[in-house]
N, C-alpha and C positions, 0 to 999 in steps of 0.2 A: 530465605530472602536475603538479598544483598543490598546493603545500604551504603551508597557512595556519596561522598560529600566533597564538593569543590570550594567550599567556604573555608579557606585555609586558616583564617584567624579564629575558628571555633575550637574550644578546648577539647571537644570530643573527636576532632578530625585527626586521624593518624594516617598520613600519606594517602589521602583521598578516600579513606574508609572510616565510616562513623563507628565509634566504639560504644555508644549508648545502647542500652538494651531496648530502647524504643523511643519514638518521637511523636510529636503531635503536629500534623499539617493543618493549618487553619483554613477558614473559608477563602482567604486571600491567597492560598497556596504557599504561604510562608511557613518555614519551620519555626515553631513556637518554642522549641527547646534550645535554640542557639544561645550559646554562652561564650562571649568573647574572651579569648586568651590574650592576656597582656604581654607575656614574654614567650614568643614562639622560638622553638629550636631552629637552628640554621636550615636543616633539611626540610622543615615545614614551610619555609618562606619561598620555596621554589616557584618561579613564575614560568610556567610552561609555554606561555604565549610568545615569549621572546626567542626561544631556541628549540621549539618542539620538533623540528625536522633535523636538528643537529645531534641531540642526545635525548634519550628517553627519560621521562620523569620517574622518580622513585615512587612506586605504587605499592601499597600494602597488598598482599595476596588476597584473592577472592575469599570472602568470608561469608559462607552460607550459614545462616543461623535460624533455625525454626522458632527460636524463642523471641526473636525480634518482633515487637508489636508496633506497627505504625498506625496510630489513630489518625483519622482523616475527617475533616469537616468540609472539604472542598467538593464542589459538584462535579466529581470525576467518575469515569466509567469503572475505575478500580475500587471506588469506595463502596463497600458492602456493609451497610449498617454501622458505619463509623470506623471500620477497619479497612486498611488498604490491602487488597488482594493481588497486587501486582507481584511478579517474580522478584522485583527489585526496583528501587527508585534511586534517583540522583538528585541531590540538592546542589544548586548552582549559586554562585555569588552574583546577584543581579541588583544593580543600583545600591550596593552596600547592604543588601538584605539576602537572607538565605531562602531561595525560591525552589520549590519542587518542580523540576523541569520534566517529570514523567507525567504530569497532569494532562489528561485528555478529557475535554468537556463531554458531559453526558448528552 
């Protein structure tokens, strides 16, 4: 599974890739393991919305890991008995909160 994260101020985010071994997505589709990093390195502060067509963002290579466990409490089609069975998910920065944007309502 590939776990992408666009919540740049999360301490587990490494160039859009989550480095945690697993996360919990709550009923509200928010990542419950978000932990704010107070001092971000310069390359982690990249804002791709301003110049996304002029230069490519620095992205960590695809990280397929069978050990990643995504627990899920959301009413999603990928939720199978509390575990996400998607090939990968993306967490977005939505209204200052880490939202699972792979969510598809059952």
